N, C-alpha and C positions, 0 to 999 in steps of 0.2 A: 505494500498500498504507499503511497508517493500524493505528494501534490503536485497538483496542475494547476499551470496559471492562465487563466482568459483576461486578453488582455480587453478594452470594452469597445473595441473600436472591432470586437471581431469576435463573438459572444462565443463560442462551442462549445463543447464537452465531450469526455468522454468516462462515458458510463462504467467502466469498468476503474472507473479509479476512484477513492474513494476517501476521504469526504472530497467533494469539487470546490476548490478556491478559487475565487473572482479578486485579481488584484485591482484596483484602479490604476491606472495608466498616467497618472493625472491631467487625464482631461474631466472628472469630478473633481472640483475644488471648494464648492459648500455645500451648505446640508444641504438647501429647495435642489439644487443640483444633485444631488444624490437620490432625495426622494421621487424628482421627475425621473432618476433614469430608472429605477426600481418601477415606478407604475408602469414606462415604455417597456420594460423588459420582464413585465411578473409574470407571464404567462410561460414562456421559456424556464424563467428559476424555477416557477413551480412544477413544470414537467420533470426537470433534471430534481430536482427535493425529492417527489414524486418514485425516482425513478433509483436515486444512491442514496437514499434516506440524509446527508448533512449537507451543506453549501458552505464554506468559511469566508468571509467579505474582512478583506487586509487595506489597509490605505485610505478606509474611506472617511470621512471629515466626520466621525459621532469621537463625542470626546466627553460625553456625561449622560448623566441621567434620562436629562429633558430632551440632550440630542439622540439618545438611543430608542427612547421612548417613539419622538418622530420619526426615525428611520425606519421602523419596523413598522410603525403606522401604515405605512408604504405601498405594504405587503396586501393588505385588505382582509388581515383574516382579524375573524372577532375575538375581541380577548376575554381572558377565562383570568380572573382577577384571584389572588390565593388566598382573599377573605373568605373565598365562595367554596376554595377546597377542599379537600380531607387530608390534603396535606399534614404530616407528623412532623414536619423539621421545623426548626425556628427561624422564619426568616424579618429582614427587617425592607417595609415601603421604601422607597425614594418619589415616585409619583404615584398616583393608584392605580399604575397595569406596572411598574419597574421596580423590583425587592431583587435582595441578596440573593444569593444561588443557594446559599444555605451557615448556618453557624458555626456551625462545629469546627472546634480547634483545630489548626494548619498541620496538625500529626495525625490527626484520625482520615484516614480511609473512607474516600464515598464509593462502593463496590457499583457495578451495572444497575441497571436499574431502566426499566421504562416509566417515566415519569408518571406519578400515584396510581401504577397498576394492581399495587395493592387495596384498592377501593373500586369501589363503581363509579368512580366519577372522576375523569382525566382528561387530560388537555391532547389534544393531536396536534400539537406544535408548541415545541419549548427551544425559546429563543436564550443565547446566551452572550454578553458582552462583556467585555475586557479593559477595564479603566484601566486597572494598572496590576499589571504580572505580578509575579513572586520570583523573588531570587533565584531561586532554586526549587524546582517541581512546582506541583500545584497545575500540572496537566488535565487537560478533561479527558478523557478515553471518550472514544465514541467507537461501537460493534453494530454490524448489522444484523436487526434481529433476520430477517430473510436464510441469512447465510446460516447462523448461528442455530436453525432450526433444520438447516439442508444436513447438516454434519452430521447434526447432532441425532436425527433419523438414518441416519445410514449409518451411526456406530450402536444405540441404541432403540433400532424399530418398534419395538413391542414396547417400550415401557414409555417414548414419544407418545404413541398413538394413545394409550390407558390415559397420558396427561391430555391430552386434545377431548376427550371423551366424558372425562370426569373433575377434568376445571382445577382448581385449587382455591386452600382455604387459609387464607391468614388469620395470627392472633398479634395483635399491637400491642404494646403496653404505653398510657398516655400518662404522662402525672400529673398530679393536682396542677403544679407551678412550672412556668418553662424552662427547659433547661440547657440553656445553651452549646454547655458544655457536650452535650450530647447530636447526633448525627439525626436523631429521632425525637427533641422533648420536649416539642411543642407539647401542650396543655390540652387537655381535651375540651377545656371550656374554649378554646384560641381552635383545634382539630373539628372540633364539628359546629361552632358559631354557637354555644348556647351558655345561658349563663348559672344551672345549676341543674343540677343532676336529676331530674323529671321532665325536663328538655333534652338534657344528653341521652335518656330511654325512648323518647316519642322521635325522636330522628331515627339514631340507634334503631329499633322497630322497622323504621317506614324503608329503610336502605339496606336490613334483610341481615343486620347483626345479630349475636348472641353475643351476652355482656357480664361481667361480675365485677363489683366494686372492693378493692380491696382495705386492709386495713389501714396503709400510709397516704389513703383518698386519692390514690389513683384508677385506673381502668385498666382493664385486662378484654378488650373487645375481637371479635372471632367475625370477619367475615363469612356470607354463605360462599359455594362454589363460585369464583370465576374465574373466566377463561382462561387460560396461560399459551394458548396458538390460541392465533386469529386469522382470518384468512382476509387477504386485502381486496378490495375490487377486481383488478387484474388476476385473481387468482393463487398468487403468493402466497405463502402460510409465513408465517413470520411469529420467531417465542416472544411473545407479548407478555411478562411477567416480572416480580421482582425477587424473581428466586435466587440470585447470585448475590445480594443486596442482600436479602435477608439472610441466606444461611452464612456468607462472611462478616456480614456488619451488625445485623443482631443479637441483643444480649441476651448470653445464651445459647441458642441455636445452636454452635459447632459442636457443644455440648448433649443438646440433645434438640435434635431439627425438630422434634413435635411440637416441642414449647412456641414455636411462632411459623410450622406448616404444614399443611396437610395436604392429601390427595379429596379429592371434592367426596367422593365419598367415606370421608377418615381416615382410611389408612395412611400409612406409613409410606414413607421415600426411602427406597432404597440406596444409605450414601455413596452407596458408587454409581449410582445418576446421579445424585447431585454432585458429586467431586466432578466428574465429565463435564455434569454444563456447565462448572466454574471454567474448568479448562479450556471447553470448548469456545466461548463468549469470552475471554482474554485472551486467546488466540486470532481472534479476528479482529481484536480493539485497536484502533488506531487511537497514538495520543496527539494530539492540539496543542503543538507548545505554543502557547499564547506572545503574542504582544500586542501592546497599548493598542490600543482602538482596534481591535477585531471586535468582528459579530460572526458569531455563529446560529445558524437554523435547523433543526432538524426537526425533523420528520418522530413524532412519536412514537407511531405504530410500527416505522420503521430499521430505527437504529436506539439501543440504547443509549447512557452516556454514565459516566462517574468521575470522580475527583480525587485525583493525587495527590499523599501527603505534598506539604511543601515545607521552607524554612528561610533564614533569612531575614534582616529588618523589614522592609520592605512590607508593606501588605498587599495579600493578594485584594484585589476588589473585583470580583466576577458579580455581574448581574444579571436578572429575569427577565425575560415576559413569557405569558405562555397564551398559546392562540388557541381558539376552536377548528 
């Protein structure tokens, strides 16, 4: 996997490359010009995104949350706000639609996942903007969900077919108060958008969850059976879930996977299958080495993403917008 550069005067793509990279050749010198260029090329860009799953824009005049908000709006997607989501990551809004990618500490890896696939409500588009790259590390990993499915089905056809048939249930722990030091530290009030336990239970019931209140005020909630493999409009099957992130990153999952994951009929995953899923997803991954001002747009159905740990005195700042 390697970058490809497309000069704006000759916008052509190679669908074999991932991600597709569009480099400003200097002809777009203002935010207004960038917005117009996106609008003029919107159909071509959307076709490419639907083919490869990720676009990276480099050298465009995007410098802060406000200009990023304006740039993303040019693509014409309906916004999907953090407030209305069931994301269990602590984030900070910078505009109505732009928020921080994840407030987890820099030494915590955010493993590959499709955004909010562990919930019944998820965006179709996730965009990321690098306002400030880390000194060392901090790359965003992206991995093709269709390629993961193909390789996994070749290696484990029976288990993959069973996963597609049964789906998956996730069990998440929501703390009583926000815990920014955790990759999934958003409180149950924030996650569910409620004020009290009765409202929380009403919403969980409506969304098909089962739940249990814990002595420390936290909430354990299990989804109904959610799809783990989806079929796109063009017939491609994609591995759409949070299995890698849950198994590798959620508390207690490596020791006891059933504490966070089970098949839709409540049966256990084979650990060999889980380990193979992780290996295949990581083999397919490409690490975006951020430069200040980069903007990525990812088709959430077609590509997973994650964040590698980072270090250095400079604070890494990556912002996010979600789209429908």
